[in-house]
C-alpha positions in Angstrom: 0.0 0.0 0.0 2.9 2.3 0.6 4.6 1.9 -2.8 2.6 3.3 -5.7 5.2 2.5 -8.4 5.2 -1.2 -9.3 8.7 -2.7 -9.3 10.3 -6.0 -9.7 13.5 -6.4 -7.7 16.3 -8.8 -7.5 15.0 -11.3 -10.1 17.4 -14.3 -10.3 18.1 -15.4 -13.8 19.6 -18.6 -15.2 23.2 -18.3 -16.6 23.3 -17.5 -20.2 25.9 -19.8 -21.7 25.8 -18.0 -25.1 27.4 -14.9 -23.4 24.7 -12.7 -25.0 22.5 -10.3 -23.2 18.9 -11.4 -22.9 15.8 -9.8 -24.2 13.1 -8.8 -21.8 9.5 -9.1 -22.9 7.1 -7.3 -20.6 3.4 -8.4 -21.1 0.6 -6.4 -19.7 -2.1 -9.0 -19.4 -5.8 -8.6 -19.6 -7.2 -7.9 -16.2 -10.4 -6.6 -14.7 -9.9 -3.5 -12.6 -12.1 -2.7 -9.6 -13.1 0.9 -9.0 -14.0 2.2 -5.5 -17.5 3.7 -5.9 -18.3 7.0 -4.1 -19.8 6.6 -0.6 -22.9 8.5 0.1 -23.6 9.2 3.7 -27.2 8.8 4.9 -29.0 12.1 5.1 -30.5 11.2 8.5 -27.2 10.5 10.2 -26.4 9.5 12.8 -28.5 6.4 12.6 -27.7 5.3 16.1 -26.8 7.4 19.2 -27.3 4.9 22.0 -30.2 4.2 24.2 -30.0 7.3 26.4 -28.6 5.8 29.6 -25.4 6.7 31.3 -23.6 3.5 30.4 -24.5 4.1 26.6 -23.0 7.6 26.3 -20.6 6.8 23.5 -21.4 4.3 20.7 -18.9 3.2 18.2 -17.0 0.1 16.7 -20.1 -1.4 14.9 -20.1 -5.0 13.7 -23.1 -5.8 11.5 -24.6 -9.0 10.1 -27.7 -9.3 7.8 -29.7 -12.5 8.5 -33.2 -13.4 7.3 -34.2 -9.9 6.6 -32.8 -8.4 9.9 -29.7 -6.3 10.4 -27.9 -7.2 13.7 -25.4 -4.9 15.2 -23.0 -5.4 18.0 -21.3 -2.2 19.1 -19.0 -0.8 21.8 -20.6 1.4 24.4 -19.1 3.3 27.2 -19.9 6.0 29.7 -19.1 9.7 29.4 -15.7 9.3 31.1 -14.7 6.1 29.1 -14.4 4.3 32.5 -16.3 1.2 31.4 -16.5 -0.5 28.0 -18.9 -3.3 27.0 -20.5 -4.7 23.9 -24.2 -4.0 23.2 -26.6 -5.5 20.7 -29.5 -4.0 18.6 -31.6 -5.0 15.6 -33.0 -3.2 12.6 -35.2 -4.1 9.6 -33.5 -1.5 7.4 -30.0 -0.9 8.8 -31.1 2.6 9.8 -33.7 2.4 12.5 -32.4 0.4 15.4 -34.3 -1.3 18.3 -32.8 -2.8 21.4 -32.8 -6.6 21.8 -34.1 -8.5 24.8 -30.4 -9.1 25.8 -28.9 -5.6 25.1 -25.6 -6.0 26.9 -22.8 -8.5 27.0 -21.7 -8.0 30.6 -18.1 -7.1 31.6 -16.0 -9.9 33.0 -14.6 -10.2 36.5 -12.5 -7.3 37.6 -9.2 -9.3 37.9 -9.6 -11.0 34.5 -7.6 -10.2 31.3 -10.9 -9.3 29.6 -12.3 -7.1 32.2 -13.3 -4.6 29.5 -14.4 -5.8 26.0 -14.9 -3.7 22.9 -14.4 -3.4 19.1 -15.8 -6.9 18.3 -16.3 -8.6 14.9 -19.1 -11.2 14.6 -19.6 -13.8 11.9 -21.9 -16.8 11.6 -20.6 -20.3 10.8 -23.5 -22.6 10.3 -25.6 -22.5 13.6 -22.9 -20.6 15.6 -22.2 -17.0 16.0 -18.5 -16.3 16.5 -17.1 -13.2 18.0 -13.5 -11.9 18.2 -13.1 -8.9 20.3 -10.6 -6.5 21.9 -10.1 -7.1 25.7 -8.0 -5.5 28.4 -8.0 -4.9 32.1 -6.2 -2.7 34.7 -3.6 -5.5 34.8 -3.2 -6.4 31.2 -2.6 -4.8 27.8 -5.1 -5.0 25.0 -5.3 -8.4 23.3 -7.9 -10.3 21.2 -10.4 -12.7 22.7 -12.9 -15.1 21.3 -16.5 -16.0 22.2 -19.3 -18.1 20.6 -23.0 -18.2 20.8 -25.6 -20.9 19.7 -28.5 -19.1 21.3 -28.7 -15.5 20.1 -26.5 -13.3 22.3 -25.9 -15.9 25.1 -22.1 -16.0 24.8 -19.5 -18.4 25.9 -16.0 -17.0 26.4 -12.7 -18.7 25.6 -10.6 -18.9 28.8 -7.5 -17.2 27.4 -6.7 -14.7 24.7 -6.4 -16.1 21.2 -4.0 -13.4 19.9 -1.5 -11.4 22.0 1.2 -8.8 21.4 4.5 -9.9 19.8 8.0 -10.0 21.1 10.1 -6.9 21.7 11.0 -5.2 18.4 8.0 -6.7 16.5 5.5 -4.4 14.9 2.9 -5.5 17.5 5.0 -5.5 20.6 2.9 -3.2 22.7 -0.7 -4.4 22.1 -3.1 -5.9 19.5 -6.7 -4.9 18.9 -9.6 -4.3 16.5 -9.8 -7.6 14.4 -11.6 -8.3 11.2 -12.4 -12.0 10.3 -13.1 -13.9 7.2 -13.7 -17.7 6.9 -13.2 -19.2 3.5 -14.7 -22.6 4.3 -11.5 -24.0 5.6 -9.3 -21.3 7.1 -10.1 -18.3 9.3 -8.3 -15.2 8.2 -7.7 -12.3 10.7 -6.5 -8.8 10.0 -5.8 -7.0 13.2 -4.6 -3.7 14.5 -1.3 -3.4 16.3 0.7 -0.8 18.3 4.5 -0.9 18.3 7.0 0.6 20.7 7.6 3.6 18.4 4.0 4.6 18.8 2.9 3.7 15.3 -0.3 1.7 14.5 -0.2 -0.9 11.6 -2.4 -3.8 10.4 -1.2 -7.4 10.6 -2.4 -10.7 9.3 -2.9 -14.2 10.9 -4.5 -17.5 9.9 -6.2 -20.3 11.9 -8.0 -23.5 11.3 -10.2 -23.3 14.3 -10.4 -19.6 15.0 -8.6 -20.0 18.4 -5.0 -21.0 17.5 -3.5 -18.3 15.2 -0.4 -18.2 13.2 0.9 -14.7 12.6 2.4 -14.0 9.1 5.8 -13.0 10.4 7.3 -12.9 7.0 4.8 -10.4 5.7 3.7 -8.4 8.7 2.6 -5.7 8.9 0.5 -6.1 5.7 -0.6 -2.4 5.7 1.6 0.3 7.3 1.3 3.8 8.4 3.1 6.1 6.0 5.7 8.8 6.6 5.5 11.7 9.0 2.7 13.6 7.3 -0.5 12.7 5.6 -3.9 11.5 6.7 -2.7 8.1 8.0 1.0 8.8 8.8 0.4 8.0 12.5 -1.6 4.8 12.1 -3.9 2.4 10.2 -6.3 0.3 12.3 -9.7 -1.3 12.6 -9.9 -3.1 9.3 -13.1 -4.3 7.7 -12.6 -7.0 5.0 -15.1 -8.2 2.4 -14.2 -10.8 -0.3 -15.9 -10.0 -3.5 -15.4 -11.7 -6.9 -12.2 -13.3 -5.6 -10.7 -10.0 -4.5 -10.2 -9.0 -0.9 -11.4 -5.5 -0.2 -10.4 -3.7 3.0 -11.6 -0.5 4.5 -9.6 0.7 7.5 -9.3 3.6 9.8 -6.4 6.0 9.4 -5.1 8.9 11.6 -2.5 11.6 11.2 -0.7 13.4 13.9 -3.6 15.9 14.0 -5.6 12.8 15.3 -8.3 13.4 12.7 -9.5 10.1 11.6 -10.7 9.0 8.1 -11.5 5.8 6.3 -9.2 4.4 3.6 -9.5 1.5 1.2 -7.1 -1.2 -0.2 -7.5 -4.4 -2.3 -5.5 -7.7 -2.5 -5.5 -10.9 -4.5 -4.4 -13.0 -1.5 -5.2 -11.0 1.7 -1.6 -10.4 2.4 -0.2 -8.2 -0.4 -2.3 -5.0 -0.5 -2.6 -2.1 -2.9 -4.1 1.2 -1.9 -7.2 2.4 -3.7 -8.8 5.7 -4.5 -5.4 7.3 -5.3 -4.3 6.7 -1.7 -6.9 9.2 -0.5 -9.5 8.6 2.1 -12.8 7.2 0.7 -14.9 8.5 3.7 -13.9 11.8 5.2 -15.2 13.9 8.1 -18.2 16.1 7.5 -18.5 19.9 7.0 -17.9 22.3 9.8 -21.4 22.1 11.3 -21.8 18.3 10.7 -22.3 15.7 13.4 -19.1 14.0 12.1 -16.9 17.0 11.5 -14.0 15.7 13.7 -13.5 12.1 12.8 -14.9 9.1 11.0 -13.5 5.8 12.1 -13.6 2.0 12.5 -15.9 1.0 9.6 -17.9 -2.2 9.2 -18.7 -3.0 5.6 -21.0 -5.7 4.3 -22.3 -6.6 0.8 -26.0 -6.5 0.6 -28.3 -6.4 -2.4 -25.5 -5.7 -4.8 -24.5 -2.7 -2.8 -21.8 -2.1 -0.2 -23.1 -0.8 3.1 -21.0 0.8 5.8 -21.6 1.6 9.4 -18.9 3.7 11.2 -18.2 5.6 14.4 -17.9 9.4 14.3 -17.8 12.4 16.5 -17.8 16.2 16.2 -15.9 19.1 17.8 -18.9 20.5 19.7 -20.2 17.5 21.6 -17.3 15.1 21.3 -19.8 12.2 21.6 -19.3 9.1 19.5 -22.3 8.0 17.4 -22.8 5.6 14.5 -23.3 6.7 11.0 -24.3 4.9 7.8 -23.2 5.2 4.2 -23.9 3.3 0.9 -21.9 2.8 -2.3 -23.0 1.3 -5.6 -21.7 -2.2 -6.4 -18.0 -2.1 -7.4 -18.1 -1.8 -11.2 -15.7 -4.0 -13.2 -14.1 -1.6 -15.7 -13.7 -2.8 -19.2 -11.1 -5.5 -19.6 -8.1 -4.1 -21.5 -6.4 -5.8 -24.4 -2.9 -7.1 -23.6 0.1 -5.0 -24.6 3.6 -6.0 -25.2 6.8 -3.9 -24.8 10.2 -5.1 -25.8 12.9 -2.9 -24.3 16.4 -4.2 -24.6 18.3 -5.2 -21.5 22.0 -4.8 -21.2 23.6 -7.1 -18.6 26.7 -6.8 -16.5 28.5 -9.1 -16.1 27.9 -10.8 -19.4 27.2 -13.8 -19.3 24.6 -13.4 -16.5 25.6 -14.4 -13.0 24.2 -13.8 -9.6 21.3 -11.4 -9.4 20.1 -8.9 -12.0 18.1 -5.8 -10.9 15.3 -4.9 -13.3 13.1 -1.8 -12.6 10.4 -0.2 -14.6 7.6 2.3 -14.0 4.0 2.4 -15.1 1.5 5.3 -15.4 -0.9 3.2 -13.4 -1.0 -0.3 -11.7 -1.3 -3.3 -14.1 -0.8 -6.9 -13.8 2.6 -7.7 -15.3 4.4 -10.8 -16.5 8.1 -10.4 -17.1 10.0 -13.1 -19.1 13.7 -13.2 -20.0 14.8 -15.1 -23.1 18.2 -16.0 -24.6 18.4 -15.7 -28.4 18.0 -19.5 -28.7 14.5 -19.1 -27.1 
């Protein structure tokens, strides 16, 4: 996501026994491009502001499922002083007007436990079981990721221990981990999670699991999306990913923040869930509102689902006047596949040193925009 100029580095070649420089053929193969449609915020935002009691002062970190004609949302709620955090549950027939359920709160754990406070959950359904991964912490422990499951709606069983914890000193996630997004492909659980490092930066990592409990971090690739530079809208951190797989492509929306602490929503795509490319020209796809808007300070922690050929997003937001977190709603059109382009072939000559080839050869090229590229090296005998 950080490198907008495609490159191929350190490509190892076979020794050319003819002692003649090779010829590089760069093929731009046909590929369907996905364009990020514009998000339209709901005119009646915010769509949810809590239930009006002291424990439900701030509402954010939504996680939404659409099942049997009903939208179900789990969200984080806290009091005015942020002294308590818990997860609450509401339902809606349209994703806009929300009603409390019979079991509105998932209670906090015991005071001495590692998951005394729980927040920023993601919920998915696997057959007859709801599965939740959530951020947890206490006065005695740093944030980590826990797991719970429910067969009866909103009656949750909690795993005894955290399922994902911070890394070793020097790792990108050596301070704490939080804010997961989960996808199950039928065999493997995939997790993208937020992480804080000792330098104060926030990045997004990836882990995989067969059972949703025992996770393997992708140490060779982590972090998979990084905060960038010292200026810009996500130079301080990227976090709270929301991943949807659509037509074989992983789509991620994520929160980003600069050192001004304003937060926006960004977007990236990937063919494998590990190697990501930024979308929308590396600009935010959902920004804070105008000066008098309810969300003029920050928009953050999106949850995106695909419903009725449209992408729908719920997100947390606040303004400079009240400073109260509420939940907004936005809709985009279906991602349109742009017309598939015809393949093009370029045949620039390659001079090699030493000649014949030995060791590694560095090949670089630049494109006006991202393309799928196949690079082949031939000797004159084919």
